[in-house]
N, C-alpha and C positions, 0 to 999 in steps of 0.2 A: 507348439514347438517349431522353430524355424527350420525349413528344409535346408540341409547342408549344400545341396546342389544349387538351390536358388539364392544362396547367400552372396555369391559373386555376380549375380545377374542384376542389372539395373531394372527396377520395376517402376511402374507409373502409379499415380494416385488413382483412387476410385474413378471409373468413367462417369459416375453420377455428378462429379464436379463440373462436367460440361454444362450442367444446369446452374450450379451455384456460382461459379466464377463470373460468367456473364452477368448474372443478376447483381452480384456485388459491385461490379464495375458500373452498371447502369445506376444503381442507388448512389454510388459515390459521386457520379457526375450529374445527379438529378438537378441541383440548382442551375448549373450551366445549361442543361437541356431545356428546363422550363424557361430560362431567360431567352434562349433562342426562339422558343415557341411564341412567347409574349411579344418580344421585340419584332419578330418577323411578321406576326399577325397585325400588330398595331400600326406598322408602317406600310401596310398593304402588300407585303411580300409573301413569299411562300414559307412562312415560319414552320409549318408542319413538316414540310419536306426536309428542312434543315434538321429538325428534331429527329425525324426517322433516320436520317443519315448518321446523326450522332449516336443514336441508339445502336445502329448497326455496327458502327466503329467500336463501341464499347463491348458489344457481344464478341466481335472478332478478337479484341484484346484479351477478353476473358477466356476464350477458347485456347488462345496461344499459351496462356499460363499453364494449362493442363498438358499441352503437347510438348512444352519445353521443360517440364519438371519431372525428374526421375529420382529415385532413391534406392539405396540398398543397405543391408544390415549384415555385417560380417562378424565373426567372433571377436574382433578387435575394435571395429569402428561402426559408426552410423554416419552415412554420407548422403547428402542431398545435392543434386546437380540441377541448376536452373539457369535460365537466360537464353535469349535468341541471338542477339548480336554480340553480346558479351557473356560467355559461359562462366559461371561461378560454381565451384564445388566447396561445400561446407562440410568439414569432417570433424566428428566428435568422437574421441576415444570412449569406448564403453565403460572403462574403469573411472572415467571422469563424470559420468552421469550421476547427478545428485537428485533431481526430481523429474517427474513426468506429469504434465498438466494436460488433461483431456477436457475439451470444451465442445459443446454442441449447441449452435444457434438454432433458431426456429426452423429455418430451411434445412439445416443439417439433420435435425431430428426427423423431419418429414421424409427425408431421403435415406435415413438410417446411417448417417455419417457422423464423424467426429474429428475435430482438429487436435493433433498431438503436438505438444510443445515440450521439448526436452531441455532441461536446465543443467548447466555444468558448474555453476557457481563462479564463473569468471566473467568479468566485464558486464555484470548484470545491469549496471546503471545505463550502459549504452546499448543494451540488448544484443551484444555481440556474442555472448556465450549461450545463446538459446537457438535451438534448431527446431523449425516448424514444418510439420507435415499437414497440409490443409488440402484434402482431408482423406481419411481412411474410413473403411466401414467400421461400425461400432464394435463388432467382434474383433477385428484386426487391431483397433486402437486399444481395447482392453487387454488383448494378448500381448501386444507390444509393451504396454505399461509394466505388466508383471515381468516380462522377459528382461527388460532393461534394468529394472531396479533390483530384482532378486537374483538374476544371473544363474538360475538353476533350471535347466531345461525340463526336467521331470516335474519339478514343482510348478514351473511356469504354466505347463499345459493344464494341470489340474486347477491352478488358481485362476487361470484365464477362463476356464469353463464355469467356475463359480462366479466370476465377475460378470459374465454375460447372462447368467440365469437369475431371474428375479425371484427371491424367496417369497413364501406366502406372507400375506399381510400380517403384521404383528410379530413376525418371527425374526430372529437374528442368527446369521450363520455362526456355526460353532467356532470358526477360525478367527472371529473378530469379537471385540468387546466395545460396546457403545459407550462413549464418554459423554456425548451431548447430542441433543436433538432440538430442533426448532419448536418453540412453544407458541401457541396463538397469542398469549398475553404479551409476548415480546414486541408485537406490532406497535405497542404504545410508544416505543422508543424511536420509531420511524421518523416522526416530525422533528425530533431533536438532533438528527444526524446532519441536517442542513445540506444533504446531497442534492436537494431540489434546486439549489443555486446553480449547479452545473446545467440542469435542464433549462433554467432561465437563460443562461448564456448560450446554450446550443440553439434554442428557439430564436433568440434575438439575432444570433449570427446567421441562421438560416434565412430568416425574414429579410435581414439587411442585404444578404447576398442576392436573394431572389429579387428584391426591389431594384438593386443596382444592376444586375444582369438584364432584367426585363425592362428597365427604364420606366418603372411604375410610379405614378404620382398617388401616394396614399391619401392626399387631400381630396381626391375625386371620389374615393370610395365612401359610399353613403354612411354605413355604420361607423367607420373611423371618423368621418367629419362630424357626425352628430355627437359622438362620445367626446371628441376634443372640444367641441363648442360647450357641452355641459361642464367639462372639467375646467375650462377657462373661466367660467362664470363663478367659480368658487373662490373664497378668500384664500390667502396663502396658507394659514394653519390647516384649513380643511383640505387643501390640495396635498399638503404633506401627509396628513392623517390618512387620506384616501390612498395615496401611493403606498404607504407603509402597510395598510390593512390588506390591500390587494396582493402586495408582494408576500406578506406573511401567510396568507391563505393559500396562494399558489404554491409557494415553497413547501408548506406543510403537506399539502395534498400530493405534490410531486415527490417529496421525500418519502412519504408513507408508501406510495405506489412503487417507487424504486426499491424500497426496503423489501417489500413483499416479493417483487419479481426477482431481486438479486439473491435473497436469502431463503426463499421458500424451499421446503423439503431439505433444509440443512441437516446434515448428520456429520458427526466426528467420531470415528471409530479407530481402535487400535487393533492391528492385525498380528497374527502369530509370527509372521515373517520378520517382525521388527519394524513395522511402518505405521504411520498415522495417515488415515485416509479421510479427506474432506470432500463432501459432495453437497451441492447447493444449486438453486436456481429453478425457476418455473418455466419461463419461455426459453431462456438460454441456460442449459445445464453445464456445470463445471465440476470436474473431479480432479483433485490434487492429491498426490501421494508424497509423503515426506518420510525419508529414512530417519528413524530415531537416532541412529548413531551420528547423523549429521546435525542433530538439534543441539544448539549451544545455549538456549535460554528462551525466555518469553518476554513479551512486552504488554503490559496492561495500560491501555490508553483511555483517558477520561477527558474528552472535549468538554468545554465549559457548560454548554446546554445539556449534554448527556449527564454530566456530573450532577447537575441540579436536580435531576430525577433519579439519582442513584443508579446510573447506568455506566457501563464500561464495555470495551471490546478487547479482544485478546488476539495477539499475533505471535507467530513463531520467529525466533531469531535462529536462522538456519542458513546453511550454504545452499546456493542453487535457486533461490527464490527472490523475486523482486522485493525490496524492503518495504515499499509503500506505493500504493496506487489509489489515492483518495480514500473514500470511506470503505472500500472493499478490501483495502490492504493488499491489492494484487493477489498473488497466490499464497502469501504467508499467513492469511487470516485463519485463526483456529476457532474463533467464536465471534459472531456478529454482535452489534450493539444489543446488550442483554443486561439483566440485573447484575450489579457489581459483585454480589456474593457468588453468583453463578460463574462469573469470569474467574474469580479467585479460586473457586473449587476446581474448575477445569484446569487451571494453571498448575495446581498442586498435583493433579492426576498426570499431566503431561510431563512434568519435570521428573528426571530420574530420582528414585527414592534414595534417601541417605542411609547408608549402612548403619545399623543400630549399634555396632560396636565401636565406631570411630569416635575420636575426641570431638570432632565437629558436630556429630549427631548429639552427643551428650550435652555440649554447649548450647546447641540450638534448642534441645528439649528443655534445658534449664531456663532458657530465655522466653519460653512460652510456646514453643511449637517447632517441629522438625522441618517445616517447609520454609524456604527463604522467601516465598511469596508473601507470607504474613509476618515476616520478621520485622522487629522494630528498627527504625532508622535513627542515625545520629544526626541531629540538627546542626546546621552550620552556624558559625559564630556571629557576633555583632558586626564584624567587618562586612560580612556578606549581606547583612540586613541594610547597613548604610549604603552599600553599593547598589542594592535594588532600588532604594528610594532616590539615590543620586541620579541614576540613569533614567528613572521614570520622570522625575522632575525636570531633568535636563532636556529630554525630548519634548516634554510639554512646554517648557519655556521657549525652545526654538520655534515650535509651531506657533505659539502665541505671538512671538516677536515678528515672525514672517507675516502673520495676518494683520498685525498692527501696521507694519510697513506698507502692505498692500492697501490697507484702508487709507493711509496717509497719502500715498503716491498714486494709487490707481482708482481710488474712490470705491473700494470694496465696502459693502454694507457693514455697518458697525455691529450688527447682531452676530456676525461670524466670530469676531474675537471675544465678544461678550459670552457667547455660548461656550467657546473654548475655555475661557476663564472659569466659568461655572462648573466645568467638568473636572476641576482640580481634585475634589474629594474622590471621584472615580479613579483618578490616576493613583491616588494614595492607596485605595483599596486594592488595585491591581498589583502595586508593588508589594503590599503586605501578603497577598495571596501567593505571589511568585516566591517570596521568602519561605512561607509555610510549606510550599511544595518541595523546597530543597531538602535533600537528605541522602544518606548513603549508609551502607553497611557491608561487611565482609563476613559471611557465615556459611557454614556447610559447603565450602568449596565454591561459593557463588559471590560475585560482586553485584551488589544491588545499588542502583542509583535512581533518583527521582528528581524531576524538574518540570517546569512549565506551569502556565496558568490558563491561557486560552485553550491549550491542550496539555493536560498534565499526563506525564508518562512515567511509568515505573518499569525499569528494565532489570531483569534478573539474568545475569550472564555467567555462564560457567567459566571458572578461572582456567581450566584446562584448554578452553578455546581461545584464550588470549595469547596472541603471538608477539605483543610488544606494548610498551607504555610510553605515552607522550605527555610531557608536562609543559604547558604553555603559561607564560606570564606576560600580560600586557603592561603598559607603562603604569596604568592606574592600579592594576592588580599587584604590581611590585610595591607600590606605595602603601597598599593596604595589607601586605603580607599574605596575599592569596594567590592561588594557582588553579588552573583547570587541568585535571587529569583525564586523559583519553586512553581508554582500553581499546587497543587495535585488535581486530578479529577478522577472519575471513567470512564471517556470517553476517546476515542482516545488513545494517547500514555501514558495516566495516569499521565502525568506531563509535564508542559510547562514552559520554563525558560525565565526570563528577565535577560540577561547576562551582567555582568560587569557594574552594576549600583551603584550609591552612596548608602551607607548604609542607610542614612536618607531617601532617595527616596524609597528604598526597603521597609522600615518600613511603609512609608506613603501609598504605594500601597497596602500592605497587610492589613493595618488598614482600608483603605477606601473600599477595595474590600469586606471584610467581617467584618463589624463593630462589635466591641465587642470581637472578637475572641482573639486578642492579648492584650487586656486591663490588664489582670492579670499580664502578663509578663512585660509590660511597666511600670505599677504601681510599681511592685517589683524592677525594675531597678532604677526608680527614688528614691524609698525609700533607696536602697542601696547607691546611690550616696549621698543622704542627710546625712545618717549615717556616711559615709566616711568623708564628709566635716566636720561634727561636731566633729568627733574624732580627726581631725587634729587641 
């Protein structure tokens, strides 16, 4: 419980951050520091002195972050004040707090610290609606999370005590219900997440910057020179096969390792206070709490490779959380890549249950199940199918024409356009798969939309969370009698589309989803039609 006397007093972060902040600054500047060391040493200068000076500067900057950052929590606001030359005060009303994200990196865990990130649901794409406290003690972070979300001082103290006390192995606190837990067999989905591609980019960028800053000639490095000599002696097909094989192996290993580190010890629980709590991570632990009353739906994502092994991931459509941050889905992730059946079952548990006596529930039950997660979808018509193939073939033709032009004018090898022409059947398969993924439904008070091929997504959005509808029609859509219906919401990506649907069906969905919202426009349209007919 927050001391009323201390509520108006500006407080500092934990003094242990005097160790963490300087370390973070040194790591962030590591390529430049290594470049100074290598460049100074190779030119006969005192590179080590420049490096020591740089490290000292980074340490001072890190310490200044602690001295210039203060915060306070009042009954109405959470405020953070930071800056040395320019003072900034970020104020978040407590009634606007939507989520609290608690993260502990390796050094944080060693020192018993945690970083608290408070989400308000505003400007999440620019990160302007998030307040960060880096960092507090673990006990203070757990207590603050409960205090800000539940806003009940008495309950907060008891809940915070339970949050910092580790239950016996194999037991579950009475105040929570476990919905999902990481299974060892889920690791097999790691190589198919392709998150290792990010590792390839990071490593390549780090090496490139190190070589540039240090003015290093890789051709003089023995192992690199010998490897390049062996690689250059291969034929072109063997070179391509070698590069692909090395890349696949590296990405698979990196993806699996990243999966284990990011999602190890994963648990999804429902708490009696009306929240969903997600904890995960081995080296870096992360705990995210979502108020169920802020939940507006779920998204089942199936990337192409993950779908090939019957896997999927689950994310929440809720206010106050970043909609997407790579494979980890930012803070909105409810289930990591796992068997698709498990993702569907967790989605059914997370979504509010349909009342048994409502007409929507009876209709859903008659259609084969009360959950909108498994409801059947309405396929889009022949016009949408033609549009998928027209767009796919059009892009393919443009690429092929560009390659032919480059072959004619710039002497590009002929195998480039021949390979592109040979990929035409693959383009047809992609277009057909994109059409099969299209679908929509409106049942049990939820709008359901599905789209995508490289990443197929099925979004179940609560109609009560829709604040507006937007109907867009491009030039070609108008000729085909199609439209794209966008349900605008304050949650998730703030807009979810039903793509290439008949105009009449788009109007029906919008009218049924939010009864009465479009009546003035529809009445006006009918009146204008009547007047036009009478004038004729």
